[in-house]
ChimeraX commands (.cxc) that place a marker at each C-alpha (Angstrom):
marker #1 position 0.00,0.01,0.00 radius 0.5
marker #1 position 2.86,2.35,0.83 radius 0.5
marker #1 position 4.46,1.93,-2.64 radius 0.5
marker #1 position 1.10,2.53,-4.34 radius 0.5
marker #1 position 0.63,5.82,-2.49 radius 0.5
marker #1 position 4.19,6.89,-3.34 radius 0.5
marker #1 position 3.65,5.92,-7.01 radius 0.5
marker #1 position 0.35,7.83,-7.28 radius 0.5
marker #1 position 1.83,10.94,-5.70 radius 0.5
marker #1 position 4.51,11.10,-8.41 radius 0.5
marker #1 position 1.90,11.43,-11.19 radius 0.5
marker #1 position 0.39,14.87,-11.92 radius 0.5
marker #1 position -3.20,15.46,-10.91 radius 0.5
marker #1 position -6.08,15.36,-13.38 radius 0.5
marker #1 position -6.42,19.11,-13.21 radius 0.5
marker #1 position -2.77,19.59,-14.15 radius 0.5
marker #1 position -3.11,17.18,-17.07 radius 0.5
marker #1 position -6.26,18.97,-18.26 radius 0.5
marker #1 position -4.54,22.34,-18.02 radius 0.5
marker #1 position -1.49,21.15,-19.92 radius 0.5
marker #1 position -3.55,19.61,-22.72 radius 0.5
marker #1 position -5.89,22.60,-23.09 radius 0.5
marker #1 position -3.26,25.36,-22.91 radius 0.5
marker #1 position -2.01,25.03,-26.54 radius 0.5
marker #1 position -5.56,24.94,-27.87 radius 0.5
marker #1 position -6.84,27.89,-25.86 radius 0.5
marker #1 position -3.76,30.03,-26.43 radius 0.5
marker #1 position -5.35,31.91,-29.34 radius 0.5
marker #1 position -8.65,32.61,-27.62 radius 0.5
marker #1 position -9.28,36.22,-26.76 radius 0.5
marker #1 position -12.10,38.67,-26.58 radius 0.5
marker #1 position -14.30,38.61,-29.65 radius 0.5
marker #1 position -13.81,41.77,-31.77 radius 0.5
marker #1 position -17.14,43.60,-31.65 radius 0.5
marker #1 position -18.19,47.00,-32.94 radius 0.5
marker #1 position -20.78,49.19,-31.23 radius 0.5
marker #1 position -23.12,50.43,-33.97 radius 0.5
marker #1 position -26.09,52.46,-32.71 radius 0.5
marker #1 position -26.04,50.67,-29.37 radius 0.5
marker #1 position -25.89,47.14,-30.79 radius 0.5
marker #1 position -22.76,45.07,-30.91 radius 0.5
marker #1 position -21.93,43.51,-34.27 radius 0.5
marker #1 position -19.07,41.13,-35.00 radius 0.5
marker #1 position -16.22,42.88,-36.78 radius 0.5
marker #1 position -16.17,40.31,-39.57 radius 0.5
marker #1 position -19.76,41.27,-40.40 radius 0.5
marker #1 position -18.77,44.90,-40.74 radius 0.5
marker #1 position -15.84,43.92,-42.99 radius 0.5
marker #1 position -18.09,41.70,-45.12 radius 0.5
marker #1 position -20.56,44.57,-45.51 radius 0.5
marker #1 position -17.76,46.89,-46.68 radius 0.5
marker #1 position -16.57,44.21,-49.12 radius 0.5
marker #1 position -20.08,43.76,-50.52 radius 0.5
marker #1 position -20.49,47.52,-50.98 radius 0.5
marker #1 position -17.09,47.68,-52.73 radius 0.5
marker #1 position -18.12,44.88,-55.12 radius 0.5
marker #1 position -21.38,46.68,-55.90 radius 0.5
marker #1 position -19.45,49.89,-56.59 radius 0.5
marker #1 position -17.05,48.00,-58.86 radius 0.5
marker #1 position -19.99,46.58,-60.80 radius 0.5
marker #1 position -21.49,50.06,-61.13 radius 0.5
marker #1 position -18.16,51.53,-62.29 radius 0.5
marker #1 position -17.65,48.78,-64.86 radius 0.5
marker #1 position -21.23,49.31,-66.06 radius 0.5
marker #1 position -20.70,53.06,-66.36 radius 0.5
marker #1 position -17.48,52.46,-68.34 radius 0.5
marker #1 position -19.43,50.02,-70.54 radius 0.5
marker #1 position -16.93,47.19,-70.01 radius 0.5
marker #1 position -19.10,45.02,-67.76 radius 0.5
marker #1 position -19.70,42.49,-70.56 radius 0.5
marker #1 position -15.96,41.77,-70.79 radius 0.5
marker #1 position -15.73,40.52,-67.18 radius 0.5
marker #1 position -15.21,36.74,-67.23 radius 0.5
marker #1 position -17.53,34.82,-64.89 radius 0.5
marker #1 position -19.03,37.98,-63.40 radius 0.5
marker #1 position -20.61,36.39,-60.34 radius 0.5
marker #1 position -17.40,34.65,-59.34 radius 0.5
marker #1 position -15.36,37.76,-60.08 radius 0.5
marker #1 position -17.51,40.02,-57.89 radius 0.5
marker #1 position -17.56,37.48,-55.04 radius 0.5
marker #1 position -13.76,37.18,-55.22 radius 0.5
marker #1 position -13.41,40.96,-55.23 radius 0.5
marker #1 position -15.75,41.31,-52.23 radius 0.5
marker #1 position -13.83,38.61,-50.36 radius 0.5
marker #1 position -10.51,40.27,-51.13 radius 0.5
marker #1 position -11.73,43.67,-49.93 radius 0.5
marker #1 position -13.18,42.02,-46.81 radius 0.5
marker #1 position -9.82,40.47,-45.94 radius 0.5
marker #1 position -7.91,43.66,-46.67 radius 0.5
marker #1 position -10.23,45.73,-44.45 radius 0.5
marker #1 position -9.93,43.12,-41.70 radius 0.5
marker #1 position -6.13,43.16,-41.98 radius 0.5
marker #1 position -5.69,46.91,-41.94 radius 0.5
marker #1 position -8.41,47.80,-39.42 radius 0.5
marker #1 position -8.41,44.85,-37.01 radius 0.5
marker #1 position -5.07,43.14,-37.69 radius 0.5
marker #1 position -2.42,43.15,-35.01 radius 0.5
marker link #1:1,2 radius 0.2
marker link #1:2,3 radius 0.2
marker link #1:3,4 radius 0.2
marker link #1:4,5 radius 0.2
marker link #1:5,6 radius 0.2
marker link #1:6,7 radius 0.2
marker link #1:7,8 radius 0.2
marker link #1:8,9 radius 0.2
marker link #1:9,10 radius 0.2
marker link #1:10,11 radius 0.2
marker link #1:11,12 radius 0.2
marker link #1:12,13 radius 0.2
marker link #1:13,14 radius 0.2
marker link #1:14,15 radius 0.2
marker link #1:15,16 radius 0.2
marker link #1:16,17 radius 0.2
marker link #1:17,18 radius 0.2
marker link #1:18,19 radius 0.2
marker link #1:19,20 radius 0.2
marker link #1:20,21 radius 0.2
marker link #1:21,22 radius 0.2
marker link #1:22,23 radius 0.2
marker link #1:23,24 radius 0.2
marker link #1:24,25 radius 0.2
marker link #1:25,26 radius 0.2
marker link #1:26,27 radius 0.2
marker link #1:27,28 radius 0.2
marker link #1:28,29 radius 0.2
marker link #1:29,30 radius 0.2
marker link #1:30,31 radius 0.2
marker link #1:31,32 radius 0.2
marker link #1:32,33 radius 0.2
marker link #1:33,34 radius 0.2
marker link #1:34,35 radius 0.2
marker link #1:35,36 radius 0.2
marker link #1:36,37 radius 0.2
marker link #1:37,38 radius 0.2
marker link #1:38,39 radius 0.2
marker link #1:39,40 radius 0.2
marker link #1:40,41 radius 0.2
marker link #1:41,42 radius 0.2
marker link #1:42,43 radius 0.2
marker link #1:43,44 radius 0.2
marker link #1:44,45 radius 0.2
marker link #1:45,46 radius 0.2
marker link #1:46,47 radius 0.2
marker link #1:47,48 radius 0.2
marker link #1:48,49 radius 0.2
marker link #1:49,50 radius 0.2
marker link #1:50,51 radius 0.2
marker link #1:51,52 radius 0.2
marker link #1:52,53 radius 0.2
marker link #1:53,54 radius 0.2
marker link #1:54,55 radius 0.2
marker link #1:55,56 radius 0.2
marker link #1:56,57 radius 0.2
marker link #1:57,58 radius 0.2
marker link #1:58,59 radius 0.2
marker link #1:59,60 radius 0.2
marker link #1:60,61 radius 0.2
marker link #1:61,62 radius 0.2
marker link #1:62,63 radius 0.2
marker link #1:63,64 radius 0.2
marker link #1:64,65 radius 0.2
marker link #1:65,66 radius 0.2
marker link #1:66,67 radius 0.2
marker link #1:67,68 radius 0.2
marker link #1:68,69 radius 0.2
marker link #1:69,70 radius 0.2
marker link #1:70,71 radius 0.2
marker link #1:71,72 radius 0.2
marker link #1:72,73 radius 0.2
marker link #1:73,74 radius 0.2
marker link #1:74,75 radius 0.2
marker link #1:75,76 radius 0.2
marker link #1:76,77 radius 0.2
marker link #1:77,78 radius 0.2
marker link #1:78,79 radius 0.2
marker link #1:79,80 radius 0.2
marker link #1:80,81 radius 0.2
marker link #1:81,82 radius 0.2
marker link #1:82,83 radius 0.2
marker link #1:83,84 radius 0.2
marker link #1:84,85 radius 0.2
marker link #1:85,86 radius 0.2
marker link #1:86,87 radius 0.2
marker link #1:87,88 radius 0.2
marker link #1:88,89 radius 0.2
marker link #1:89,90 radius 0.2
marker link #1:90,91 radius 0.2
marker link #1:91,92 radius 0.2
marker link #1:92,93 radius 0.2
marker link #1:93,94 radius 0.2
marker link #1:94,95 radius 0.2
marker link #1:95,96 radius 0.2
marker link #1:96,97 radius 0.2
view
């Protein structure tokens, strides 16, 4: 019995094992980036996606005004890719660390 007690005291506790296994996974967790817009909190990614969508709509309008909209290959995919790119750029420059 004495050797069993000595053997069990040399092992870390369950709490220590749980902490050591969860630490690498939870290392990137932080406060969620939120924006206060008229008293309501919106996720920052939603604001960036909105800006990207507006930029894609403006691009479509500019290409239509320049009368070169018909030369855009795969227009739906092109505008979605442009909106996504603008979304990521806004996120990087405004909320990036």
